[in-house]
C-alpha positions in Angstrom: 18.8 -41.4 -25.5 15.6 -39.7 -26.3 15.3 -39.7 -29.8 13.9 -36.3 -30.0 16.7 -34.9 -27.8 18.5 -32.9 -31.0 15.4 -31.1 -31.1 15.2 -29.7 -27.6 17.2 -26.8 -26.4 19.0 -27.1 -23.0 16.6 -26.6 -20.1 13.7 -27.8 -22.3 10.1 -27.7 -20.5 7.0 -29.8 -20.9 5.1 -26.7 -19.0 3.6 -24.0 -20.9 5.9 -21.4 -22.3 3.4 -18.9 -20.8 4.1 -20.3 -17.2 7.7 -18.6 -17.3 6.0 -15.5 -16.5 2.5 -16.4 -15.4 2.2 -19.8 -13.9 -1.0 -20.4 -12.2 -0.8 -19.2 -8.6 -1.9 -21.6 -5.7 -4.2 -20.1 -3.2 -5.0 -20.9 0.4 -8.7 -20.4 0.2 -10.7 -22.7 2.5 -13.6 -24.7 1.2 -16.7 -22.9 2.3 -19.9 -24.5 3.7 -22.2 -22.6 1.6 -22.3 -20.6 -1.7 -24.9 -18.5 -3.4 -23.4 -20.0 -6.8 -20.9 -22.4 -6.9 -19.0 -22.5 -10.2 -17.2 -25.7 -11.1 -14.1 -24.9 -13.1 -11.6 -22.3 -12.6 -10.8 -21.0 -16.3 -11.8 -18.1 -18.4 -15.6 -18.9 -18.3 -15.8 -19.7 -14.8 -13.7 -16.5 -13.8 -15.8 -14.3 -16.1 -19.0 -15.7 -14.6 -17.6 -14.9 -10.9 -16.5 -11.6 -12.0 -20.1 -10.5 -13.4 -21.8 -12.2 -10.4 -19.8 -10.7 -7.7 -20.3 -7.2 -9.3 -23.8 -7.6 -9.1 -23.8 -8.2 -5.4 -23.9 -12.0 -5.5 -20.9 -14.0 -3.5 -19.9 -16.8 -6.1 -17.4 -19.5 -5.1 -15.0 -20.8 -7.8 -13.9 -24.6 -7.2 -11.2 -25.6 -9.1 -9.6 -29.2 -9.4 -5.8 -27.9 -10.0 -4.9 -24.2 -9.9 -7.1 -21.2 -10.8 -6.4 -20.9 -14.7 -4.2 -24.4 -14.7 -6.2 -25.7 -17.8 -6.6 -24.4 -21.4 -6.8 -20.9 -20.1 -3.1 -20.8 -19.5 -2.2 -23.0 -22.2 -3.7 -21.5 -25.5 -2.3 -19.8 -28.1 -3.3 -16.5 -26.8 -5.3 -15.7 -30.0 -8.4 -13.5 -29.8 -10.6 -14.4 -32.8 -14.2 -13.8 -31.2 -16.7 -15.9 -32.9 -15.6 -16.1 -36.4 -15.7 -19.9 -36.5 -19.4 -19.6 -35.8 -20.0 -17.0 -38.3 -18.5 -19.3 -40.9 -20.8 -22.2 -40.4 -24.0 -23.1 -42.3 -26.1 -21.4 -39.9 -29.0 -20.3 -42.2 -29.6 -23.8 -43.7 -30.0 -25.2 -40.1 -31.7 -22.7 -38.2 -33.5 -20.1 -40.8 -32.3 -16.7 -41.5 -33.5 -14.9 -38.6 -32.2 -17.1 -35.7 -28.9 -17.8 -37.8 -28.3 -13.9 -38.1 -28.9 -13.8 -34.1 -26.2 -16.5 -33.5 -23.7 -15.0 -35.8 -24.1 -11.5 -34.1 -24.0 -12.9 -30.4 -20.7 -15.0 -31.5 -18.9 -11.9 -33.1 -19.8 -9.8 -30.2 -17.4 -11.7 -27.8 -14.5 -9.8 -29.4 -15.8 -6.3 -28.5 -16.6 -7.8 -25.1 -13.2 -9.0 -24.3 -11.4 -5.7 -25.3 -13.8 -3.8 -23.3 -13.1 -6.4 -20.2 -9.6 -6.0 -20.4 -9.9 -2.0 -20.6 -12.5 -1.9 -17.6 -10.8 -4.2 -15.2 -7.2 -3.0 -16.1 -6.0 -6.3 -17.1 -2.5 -6.0 -18.6 -1.7 -9.4 -20.6 0.1 -7.6 -23.5 -3.1 -7.4 -25.7 -2.8 -6.2 -29.1 -5.4 -5.9 -31.7 -3.1 -7.1 -34.3 -5.4 -8.8 -37.0 -5.2 -12.5 -38.3 -4.1 -13.8 -41.5 -5.9 -17.4 -42.7 -3.5 -18.9 -45.4 -5.3 -20.9 -47.7 -4.3 -24.6 -48.0 -5.5 -24.9 -51.6 -6.7 -22.6 -54.4 -10.3 -23.7 -53.6 -9.9 -22.8 -50.1 -8.8 -19.5 -51.1 -12.2 -19.2 -53.1 -14.2 -20.3 -50.0 -12.4 -17.9 -48.1 -13.3 -14.9 -50.7 -17.1 -16.2 -50.7 -17.0 -15.5 -46.7 -15.0 -12.3 -46.5 -17.9 -9.9 -47.0 -20.1 -11.5 -44.2 -17.2 -11.5 -41.9 -16.5 -7.7 -42.6 -20.2 -7.1 -42.0 -20.4 -9.0 -38.7 -17.2 -7.7 -37.3 -17.6 -4.0 -38.7 -13.8 -4.2 -39.4 -11.8 -4.8 -42.6 -11.4 -8.1 -44.3 -9.2 -8.3 -47.4 -8.3 -11.1 -49.6 -4.5 -11.6 -50.3 -3.6 -13.4 -53.5 -0.6 -15.5 -53.4 1.6 -13.1 -55.5 1.2 -10.8 -52.4 1.4 -13.4 -49.8 4.7 -12.2 -48.4 3.3 -8.9 -47.6 1.4 -10.6 -44.5 3.4 -14.1 -44.2 7.2 -14.8 -45.0 6.2 -18.2 -46.8 5.3 -19.5 -50.1 3.6 -22.5 -48.6 0.0 -21.7 -49.0 -2.0 -20.3 -51.9 -3.0 -16.7 -50.5 -5.6 -16.1 -47.9 -7.5 -13.6 -46.0 -6.8 -10.8 -43.3 -9.2 -10.3 -40.5 -8.6 -7.2 -38.6 -11.1 -8.2 -35.7 -8.4 -10.3 -34.1 -6.0 -9.8 -31.2 -3.3 -11.5 -29.4 -2.2 -11.8 -25.5 -0.6 -13.4 -23.0 -3.1 -16.1 -21.8 -1.4 -16.9 -18.5 -1.2 -13.2 -17.7 -5.0 -12.9 -18.7 -6.2 -15.7 -16.7 -4.2 -14.1 -13.6 -5.7 -10.6 -14.3 -9.2 -12.1 -14.6 -8.8 -14.1 -11.3 -7.6 -11.0 -9.6 -10.5 -8.9 -11.0 -13.1 -11.7 -9.7 -11.5 -11.6 -6.2 -11.4 -7.9 -6.1 -15.3 -7.8 -6.8 -15.8 -10.3 -4.0 -15.5 -13.9 -5.4 -13.9 -16.7 -3.5 -11.4 -18.8 -5.5 -10.7 -22.3 -4.2 -8.1 -24.3 -6.0 -7.2 -28.1 -5.6 -10.5 -29.3 -4.7 -12.2 -31.8 -7.0 -16.0 -31.8 -7.5 -16.9 -35.4 -8.0 -20.9 -35.1 -8.0 -23.6 -32.4 -7.9 -27.1 -33.6 -6.4 -30.3 -31.5 -5.5 -30.9 -30.7 -2.0 -34.1 -28.9 -0.9 -34.4 -25.7 -3.1 -30.6 -25.8 -4.2 -27.6 -28.4 -4.5 -25.0 -30.2 -2.6 -21.5 -30.8 -4.0 -19.6 -33.6 -3.1 -15.6 -32.8 -3.2 -12.6 -34.6 -2.4 -12.2 -32.0 0.5 -15.9 -32.5 1.8 -19.2 -31.0 0.8 -20.5 -27.6 0.0 -24.1 -26.6 -0.3 -25.1 -24.0 -3.1 -28.1 -22.1 -4.2 -27.2 -22.5 -7.5 -24.5 -24.4 -9.6 -22.6 -23.3 -12.7 -20.4 -26.0 -14.5 -17.7 -24.4 -16.8 -15.2 -27.4 -17.0 -15.2 -27.4 -20.9 -12.5 -29.8 -22.2 -11.8 -31.3 -18.8 -15.8 -32.1 -18.1 -15.2 -35.7 -18.1 -12.8 -35.6 -15.5 -10.4 -38.2 -14.3 -11.4 -41.9 -14.9 -14.7 -40.6 -16.2 -15.9 -39.5 -13.2 -16.7 -35.7 -13.9 -19.4 -33.3 -12.0 -21.8 -33.3 -14.9 -22.1 -36.6 -17.1 -25.0 -34.9 -18.9 -22.9 -32.1 -20.1 -19.6 -34.6 -20.7 -21.7 -36.7 -23.2 -22.3 -33.6 -25.2 -18.6 -32.4 -25.5 -15.7 -33.9 -27.4 -12.3 -33.1 -25.7 -9.5 -32.7 -28.0 -5.9 -32.3 -27.2 -4.3 -29.3 -28.8 -0.2 -29.0 -28.8 2.1 -26.4 -28.8 5.7 -25.8 -29.1 7.9 -22.7 -28.5 11.2 -22.2 -30.3 14.3 -20.9 -28.9 14.9 -17.2 -29.2 15.4 -15.8 -32.7 16.8 -12.6 -34.1 14.2 -10.0 -34.5 14.8 -9.4 -38.1 13.9 -13.1 -38.6 10.5 -12.5 -36.7 9.8 -9.5 -38.9 10.6 -11.6 -42.0 8.2 -14.5 -41.0 5.5 -12.4 -39.4 4.9 -9.0 -41.2 2.7 -7.0 -39.1 2.9 -9.6 -36.3 -0.5 -11.1 -37.0 -1.9 -14.2 -35.7 -1.9 -17.1 -38.3 -4.5 -20.0 -38.4 -4.6 -22.0 -41.8 -7.6 -23.3 -43.6 -7.2 -27.1 -43.5 -9.3 -29.4 -41.5 -6.3 -30.3 -39.3 -5.1 -26.8 -39.0 -2.0 -25.3 -37.8 -2.0 -22.2 -35.7 0.9 -19.9 -35.0 2.0 -16.7 -33.9 5.4 -14.7 -32.8 5.7 -14.5 -28.9 4.4 -11.2 -27.4 7.9 -10.1 -27.0 8.9 -10.9 -30.5 11.5 -13.2 -29.7 10.0 -16.8 -30.7 7.8 -18.7 -32.8 5.0 -20.5 -31.1 3.3 -23.2 -33.2 0.1 -25.2 -32.4 -1.9 -27.8 -34.1 -3.4 -31.3 -33.4 -0.1 -33.2 -33.4 -2.2 -36.4 -32.3 -5.6 -37.5 -31.9 -4.8 -39.9 -29.1 -3.2 -39.5 -25.7 0.6 -38.5 -26.3 3.0 -36.5 -24.5 4.3 -33.1 -25.3 7.8 -34.7 -26.0 6.5 -37.0 -28.6 4.2 -34.3 -30.2 7.0 -31.9 -30.6 8.8 -33.2 -33.5 5.3 -33.6 -35.3 4.7 -29.9 -34.9 8.4 -29.1 -35.5 7.9 -30.7 -39.0 4.8 -28.6 -39.8 6.8 -25.7 -38.9 9.5 -26.3 -41.2 7.3 -27.0 -44.1 6.1 -23.7 -43.9 9.1 -22.0 -42.8 12.1 -24.0 -44.1 14.6 -21.4 -42.6 13.6 -22.9 -39.2 14.8 -26.6 -40.0 17.6 -26.7 -37.4 15.9 -24.3 -34.7 15.4 -26.2 -31.3 12.6 -25.9 -29.2 12.4 -24.7 -25.5 9.0 -25.7 -24.6 6.1 -28.3 -25.8 3.3 -28.5 -23.9 -0.7 -29.6 -24.4 -4.2 -28.7 -23.1 -7.7 -29.7 -23.9 -10.3 -27.8 -25.7 -13.8 -28.9 -26.3 -15.8 -29.3 -29.6 -19.6 -29.9 -29.7 -21.4 -32.2 -32.3 -23.2 -28.9 -33.5 -20.0 -26.9 -33.9 -21.7 -24.1 -31.6 -20.8 -22.8 -28.1 -23.7 -23.4 -25.6 -25.1 -21.9 -22.4 -28.2 -23.0 -20.7 -29.1 -25.3 -17.6 -30.3 -29.2 -17.3 -32.1 -30.2 -14.1 -31.3 -26.9 -12.5 -27.4 -27.0 -13.1 -26.2 -24.3 -15.4 -23.5 -24.7 -17.9 -21.2 -22.7 -20.3 -19.1 -24.7 -22.9 -18.1 -25.8 -26.2 -15.8 -23.1 -27.7 -14.6 -24.9 -30.6 -10.9 -24.2 -29.8 -11.6 -20.4 -29.9 -12.2 -19.7 -26.1 -10.0 -16.9 -25.2 -12.9 -14.3 -26.2 -15.7 -16.7 -26.5 -15.3 -18.6 -23.1 -15.2 -15.2 -21.2 -18.4 -14.0 -23.1 -20.3 -17.2 -22.5 -19.4 -16.8 -18.7 -20.5 -13.3 -18.6 -24.0 -14.4 -20.3 -24.5 -17.4 -18.1 -23.9 -15.2 -15.1 -26.5 -13.0 -16.4 -29.2 -15.9 -16.8 -28.3 -17.0 -13.2 -28.8 -13.6 -11.7 -32.3 -12.9 -13.8 -30.5 -9.7 -15.1 -30.3 -10.5 -19.0 -32.0 -7.6 -20.7 -32.4 -9.5 -23.9 -32.4 -12.9 -25.2 -28.7 -14.2 -25.9 -28.9 -16.4 -29.2 -26.6 -19.2 -28.0 -28.7 -19.9 -24.7 -31.0 -22.9 -24.6 -30.1 -24.4 -28.2 -30.8 -27.9 -28.7 -27.5 -29.5 -27.3 -27.0 -33.1 -29.4 -25.0 -35.9 -28.4 -24.2 -39.1 -30.1 -26.0 -42.3 -29.0 -23.8 -44.3 -26.8 -21.4 -41.4 -26.2 -20.2 -40.8 -22.5 -17.8 -38.3 -23.1 -14.5 -40.4 -24.0 -13.8 -39.6 -27.7 -12.6 -42.9 -28.9 -13.5 -41.9 -32.2 -11.0 -39.2 -32.8 -8.2 -41.2 -34.2 -10.5 -42.4 -37.0 -12.0 -38.9 -37.5 -8.5 -37.2 -37.1 -7.1 -39.8 -40.0 -9.7 -39.1 -42.4 -9.6 -35.2 -42.1 -5.7 -35.7 -42.3 -6.3 -37.9 -45.8 -8.8 -35.4 -46.8 -6.3 -32.6 -46.5 -3.8 -34.3 -48.3 -6.0 -35.4 -51.2 -7.0 -31.7 -51.6 -3.5 -30.4 -51.4 -2.6 -32.7 -54.3 -5.6 -31.8 -56.4 -5.0 -28.3 -55.6 
């Protein structure tokens, strides 16, 4: 008997909850012999780049190893938070005041870009500008959030408010945290429907989307490139790699080893509860905000778009594990915050890869002529779409002004080949620090 079976509702699935309504559709597009721009990776960044290029009159070809939108683009939590993580970094110390300001503004602009994209392309993915609450793991975290609040309000141009612990239940139905911060510049959507809608928009504009074709290598040929795939070769005038958390590829055989050495793929895990009464959801999520707490090994959670379930995500493991094994870890996290959900069962548990960088910044650029867009630090719904758009402008020579995340030094670690062997050690240390800070707090 599965030791976790008591947690699982009848019909439990290890496929994403989002796929119930919007699973990645298979396509029958044949692999062409040539592409003006070959885009490796059929997620948000690749599809956004394809849309922008096609609208400028180019004919990009998107190559996806699985199905279009199969990766993190249809597996994430559906939280649209723009560049708030970037805005919170110690940018000025690292880059100086002027460049730090440009980076922060470029990242923050991703939120408005996504809202405009959804409206312009009429992508219906249950988007709502609902706001976010960041609950403080400790009283010290609350103080740190309060110091950041004015800057976030300035960058986003939208309200940011500190909520003391005594008022916490106005925004979150729990006493587990020490108050926190609400940010208006955050939305929620159905990621599977967004991936489908973005793919449809790219196709309407003239992009070709080819799925179930794995790119194994890219080599220069004349003034362009030749891509080796498991379905034959394709020539391209230009190449863009947007594989992000899947860049290393199967068995370490990814299409761009240089990029893989600069990205740290991290598995993120999410569970979905069985259906709950509407009044329970309203009690747990007043205002139906997105929630992402302040600890290093964070939890992020939200109501489902239809308001019937709790979706809870986090780093249940820093090594390879199954969704079934990760589910009880996440369930335990959830019931600490919401004790009333102790006996609630799960209908779905799934996982997908996000990508972090060693400098904690997203990047676009090119290396030996091959373009890339990657490194969204786990906040890729808006950021990946924004990076894809900007790298497309770069490829087409159509950028009207410099983009602050373009061409930054892209660091790696000596000896690192894209295999994050150190994650269990780093993750364990972060968990220990979280526990110690909580005890002191």
